[in-house]
C-alpha positions in Angstrom: -28.6 -9.5 102.6 -28.5 -6.6 100.1 -25.0 -4.9 101.1 -25.6 -2.4 98.1 -27.5 0.5 99.8 -24.9 0.6 102.5 -22.2 3.3 103.1 -18.6 2.0 102.9 -17.7 3.4 106.9 -21.0 0.9 107.6 -19.7 -2.1 105.6 -16.5 -1.7 107.5 -17.7 -2.2 110.7 -19.9 -5.0 110.0 -16.9 -7.0 107.8 -15.2 -6.0 111.7 -17.9 -7.8 113.4 -16.8 -11.2 111.1 -19.0 -10.4 108.0 -17.0 -11.8 104.9 -19.7 -10.8 102.5 -19.3 -7.1 103.8 -15.8 -7.0 103.3 -16.1 -9.1 99.5 -19.0 -5.8 98.7 -16.0 -3.3 99.8 -13.6 -5.1 97.4 -16.1 -4.8 94.9 -16.9 -1.2 95.1 -13.5 -0.1 96.0 -11.3 -2.4 93.3 -11.1 -0.4 90.2 -10.5 2.7 92.0 -7.6 1.2 94.1 -6.2 -0.3 91.0 -6.2 3.2 89.0 -4.4 4.7 92.0 -1.6 2.1 92.2 -1.3 2.5 88.7 0.0 5.8 89.3 2.6 4.3 91.3 3.6 1.0 89.9 5.9 0.3 86.0 2.9 -2.0 84.7 -0.9 -3.2 85.0 0.5 -6.7 86.7 2.5 -4.8 89.4 -0.7 -2.8 90.1 -2.4 -6.0 90.3 0.1 -7.2 92.5 -0.2 -3.6 95.0 -3.9 -3.9 94.6 -4.3 -7.5 96.1 -1.8 -6.7 99.1 -3.9 -3.9 99.6 -7.2 -5.8 100.0 -5.2 -8.1 102.0 -3.6 -5.4 104.6 -6.9 -4.2 104.7 -8.4 -7.4 105.7 -6.0 -8.5 108.1 -6.1 -5.0 109.9 -9.6 -3.8 109.7 -9.6 -4.1 113.6 -7.7 -0.5 113.4 -10.3 0.8 111.1 -12.5 3.6 113.5 -15.5 3.4 113.5 -17.1 6.9 112.5 -14.0 7.5 110.6 -14.3 7.6 106.2 -13.4 3.6 105.5 -12.0 5.2 101.6 -8.6 7.8 103.1 -8.5 4.6 105.2 -8.0 2.2 102.4 -6.1 4.4 100.3 -3.6 5.2 103.2 -2.8 1.8 102.6 -2.4 1.3 98.7 -0.4 4.2 98.9 2.0 2.8 101.6 2.2 -0.7 100.1 2.5 0.9 96.4 5.9 2.4 97.8 7.1 -0.7 100.2 6.2 -2.6 96.5 8.5 -0.1 94.4 10.9 -0.2 97.8 11.1 -4.0 96.9 11.8 -3.5 92.8 13.8 -1.0 92.6 17.1 -0.5 94.2 17.9 2.9 92.9 17.1 6.2 95.2 13.3 7.3 95.7 14.3 11.0 93.7 11.4 10.0 91.4 8.3 9.7 94.2 9.1 12.7 96.5 10.1 16.0 95.8 11.6 17.2 98.8 11.8 20.6 97.6 8.7 21.6 99.9 10.1 24.9 100.8 6.8 26.2 98.7 6.7 30.3 98.6 2.8 31.4 99.0 2.4 31.2 95.4 3.0 27.7 95.4 0.4 27.3 98.2 -2.5 29.5 96.0 -5.2 26.8 94.4 -4.7 27.5 90.8 -6.9 29.9 89.1 -8.0 27.8 86.4 -8.2 24.2 87.7 -7.8 21.8 85.1 -11.6 21.0 84.2 -13.2 17.5 86.0 -15.0 16.7 82.5 -11.6 16.2 81.0 -10.8 13.1 82.7 -14.7 11.4 81.8 -14.3 12.6 78.2 -13.2 9.4 76.5 -11.2 11.6 73.6 -8.9 13.7 75.9 -7.7 10.6 78.0 -5.2 9.4 76.2 -3.8 13.3 75.8 -3.9 13.3 79.4 -2.2 10.2 80.2 0.2 11.0 77.7 0.7 14.2 79.8 1.0 13.1 82.8 4.1 11.0 82.0 6.6 12.7 82.9 5.0 13.0 86.4 5.9 12.3 89.8 3.7 9.2 91.1 2.7 11.1 94.0 1.7 14.5 91.7 -0.4 11.8 89.3 -2.3 10.5 92.8 -3.2 13.3 93.9 -4.9 14.9 90.3 -6.5 11.2 90.1 -7.7 11.7 93.8 -9.0 15.1 93.3 -10.5 15.1 89.8 -11.4 11.4 89.5 -12.1 9.9 92.8 -13.4 13.9 93.9 -11.6 13.9 97.6 -10.6 17.0 98.7 -7.3 18.3 100.2 -8.2 17.3 103.0 -8.8 13.8 102.5 -5.8 13.7 100.1 -3.3 14.9 102.6 -4.6 12.4 105.2 -4.0 9.6 102.6 -0.6 10.7 101.8 -0.2 11.6 105.1 1.5 14.8 103.8 0.8 18.8 105.0 -2.1 20.6 103.4 0.0 23.0 101.6 2.4 20.1 100.3 -0.6 18.5 98.7 -1.7 21.8 97.1 1.9 22.9 95.9 1.8 19.5 94.5 -1.6 19.7 92.3 -0.1 23.5 91.5 2.7 22.0 90.3 1.3 18.6 88.5 -1.3 20.8 86.6 0.9 23.6 85.8 3.2 20.4 84.1 0.1 18.9 82.5 -1.1 21.8 80.6 2.5 22.7 79.8 1.9 19.0 77.9 -1.4 19.2 76.6 -1.8 20.2 72.9 -3.1 23.4 72.1 -7.0 22.4 71.5 -9.3 24.9 70.9 -12.6 25.4 72.4 -15.5 23.5 72.6 
């Protein structure tokens, strides 16, 4: 059977019925985005690979908990994030101050969407990838994840909020702060 035209949510329901090929197709479609997402939390490619492996194992193990009719991708990303955080807890004995900004007492200005959003094209232009990566080096993993999910994976703030388990205003605040830091760290470029 050709699964390539079947949406992820339908494949997940098919996989719930015991169709291993449907689950393999879900893995094939999502392994790269989940690896890139996990890499935002991991210190190395090898750590990201471990997180991805654990993520898909947990997705397979708990597939019966997936609710038919809901979007599959946010469910899978939530598993990946929780797996990454668990992995970091096991690998690091120091505090998680880098992962969470407890300063969620954001004022009204922080909750506003940025007037000059970082263009999604920046993620697609190969010559800017290195500059963006460098400009994102000092960002907390959650900030990086928000930028990646929003601009690279095309997710809405609502989907990101669901994945991260954070209020919408927190996600928007992280987005705004991350953009400010990235812009500050990017070298000044002349417009094309």
